[in-house]
C-alpha positions in Angstrom: 0.0 0.0 0.0 1.4 3.4 -0.9 1.5 6.4 1.4 -1.4 8.2 -0.4 -3.7 5.3 0.1 -2.9 5.1 3.8 -3.4 8.9 4.2 -6.8 8.7 2.3 -7.8 5.8 4.6 -6.8 7.7 7.7 -8.7 10.8 6.5 -11.8 8.7 5.9 -11.7 7.1 9.4 -11.1 10.6 10.9 -14.1 12.1 9.0 -16.3 9.2 10.1 -15.3 9.8 13.7 -16.0 13.5 13.3 -19.3 12.7 11.8 -20.2 10.4 14.7 -19.2 13.1 17.2 -21.2 15.7 15.4 -24.2 13.4 15.2 -24.0 12.7 19.0 -23.7 16.5 19.6 -26.7 17.1 17.3 -28.8 14.4 19.2 -27.9 15.9 22.6 -28.8 19.5 21.4 -32.0 18.3 19.8 -33.1 16.5 23.0 -32.4 19.6 25.0 -34.2 21.8 22.5 -37.2 19.5 22.4 -37.5 19.6 26.2 -37.3 23.4 26.2 -39.8 23.7 23.4 -42.2 21.4 25.2 -41.9 23.6 28.3 -42.6 26.7 26.1 -45.7 25.1 24.7 -44.3 24.9 21.2 -44.2 21.1 20.7 -41.0 19.8 19.2 -38.0 21.9 18.2 -37.3 22.2 14.5 -35.1 19.4 13.2 -31.8 20.0 11.3 -32.2 19.7 7.6 -30.2 17.2 5.6 -27.6 19.7 4.3 -28.3 22.5 6.7 -25.3 24.0 8.4 -25.1 23.6 12.2 -25.1 27.3 12.8 -28.2 27.9 10.6 -30.1 25.2 12.6 -29.1 26.6 15.9 -30.1 30.1 14.7 -33.6 28.8 13.7 -34.0 27.2 17.2 -32.8 30.3 19.0 -35.1 32.6 17.0 -38.2 30.4 17.7 -37.4 30.4 21.4 -36.9 34.1 21.5 -40.2 34.6 19.7 -42.0 32.5 22.2 -41.1 34.7 25.2 -40.9 38.1 23.3 -44.5 39.1 24.3 -44.0 38.5 28.0 -43.6 41.7 30.1 -40.9 40.2 32.3 -38.8 38.8 29.4 -35.1 39.9 29.3 -34.4 42.7 27.0 -30.8 41.8 26.4 -31.7 39.6 23.4 -34.0 42.3 21.9 -32.8 43.1 18.4 -30.3 40.2 18.3 -30.3 38.2 15.1 -28.9 34.7 15.7 -28.6 34.2 11.9 -25.6 36.5 11.9 -23.5 34.0 13.9 -21.5 31.8 11.5 -19.4 29.7 13.9 -20.9 26.4 14.8 -19.6 26.3 18.3 -20.6 29.8 19.1 -24.1 29.3 17.5 -24.6 26.2 19.7 -23.6 28.0 22.9 -25.8 31.0 22.0 -28.8 28.8 21.2 -28.4 26.8 24.4 -28.2 30.1 26.4 -31.3 31.4 24.7 -33.2 28.2 25.3 -32.2 28.2 29.0 -33.2 31.8 29.5 -36.5 31.4 27.6 -37.5 28.4 29.8 -36.5 30.4 32.9 -38.6 33.4 31.7 -41.5 31.1 30.8 -41.6 29.3 34.1 -41.2 32.4 36.3 -44.1 32.9 38.7 -45.1 36.4 37.4 -47.6 37.7 34.9 -50.5 35.9 33.2 -50.9 32.2 33.4 -49.2 30.3 30.6 -49.9 26.7 29.7 -47.3 24.0 28.7 -48.5 20.7 27.4 -46.0 17.9 27.7 -46.1 14.1 27.7 -45.2 11.8 30.6 -43.3 8.6 30.0 -46.5 6.6 29.4 -47.6 9.1 26.7 -50.3 11.0 28.6 -50.7 14.7 28.2 -49.6 16.7 31.2 -50.8 20.3 31.4 -48.7 22.7 33.5 -49.4 26.3 34.2 -46.8 29.0 34.9 -47.4 32.5 36.1 -49.0 34.3 38.9 -52.4 32.7 39.9 -53.4 35.9 41.6 -53.1 37.7 38.3 -55.7 35.4 36.8 -58.0 34.6 39.7 -57.6 37.8 41.9 -60.3 39.6 40.0 -62.9 37.1 41.1 -62.1 37.5 44.8 -64.5 39.5 47.0 -63.1 42.7 48.5 -62.6 42.5 52.2 -65.3 44.2 54.2 -65.6 45.6 57.7 -68.4 45.0 60.2 -70.1 48.4 60.8 -72.8 47.3 63.2 -74.6 44.2 64.5 -78.2 44.1 63.6 -79.3 41.9 66.5 -79.0 42.9 70.1 -77.2 40.6 72.6 -79.4 37.7 73.6 -81.5 38.0 70.5 -79.7 34.9 69.1 -81.1 32.9 72.0 -84.5 34.3 71.2 -84.3 32.9 67.6 -83.3 36.0 65.8 -81.0 35.6 62.7 -77.5 36.8 63.6 -75.6 38.7 61.0 -73.9 42.0 60.2 -74.4 44.9 57.9 -71.8 45.7 55.2 -70.8 49.3 54.5 -72.8 49.1 51.2 -75.9 48.3 53.1 -76.2 44.5 52.5 -77.0 42.2 55.3 -74.8 39.1 55.7 -75.9 36.2 58.0 -73.3 34.6 60.2 
């Protein structure tokens, strides 16, 4: 065997090893992105296309995650105006996308603002609905305002005589005890 054939064989083995490492990194990123997208209520993360560069895929994922939390009042403004498609380095794009996903999940699950729903699946395939946000923001408007007792409408001992005990609210309504 000549030196050129040995070098070609070594390059082929090295490229296969690199491809296997890249495939493992892609699977790990995709699993993490799928979990983040499920928490954000977006279903599954977009898959990498057959000949799509790594940085372009990571940019699509980051852009979708940023779009999911952009309307929240408490969302971080540091990513506002950032275009992930401008990053051309695969390693940097992966790190940026992972940071964006982590911050989007943290923003989505924060206990502030309106209630937000996330639908995920448990290991047996059942849908699990989780709600994030401030329950007081949603349900507080249905609570009755606290009221003060201004006067008792029955004299002492009237309860023993069979009178209905209660109190008068400031707006004039009578409430039984």
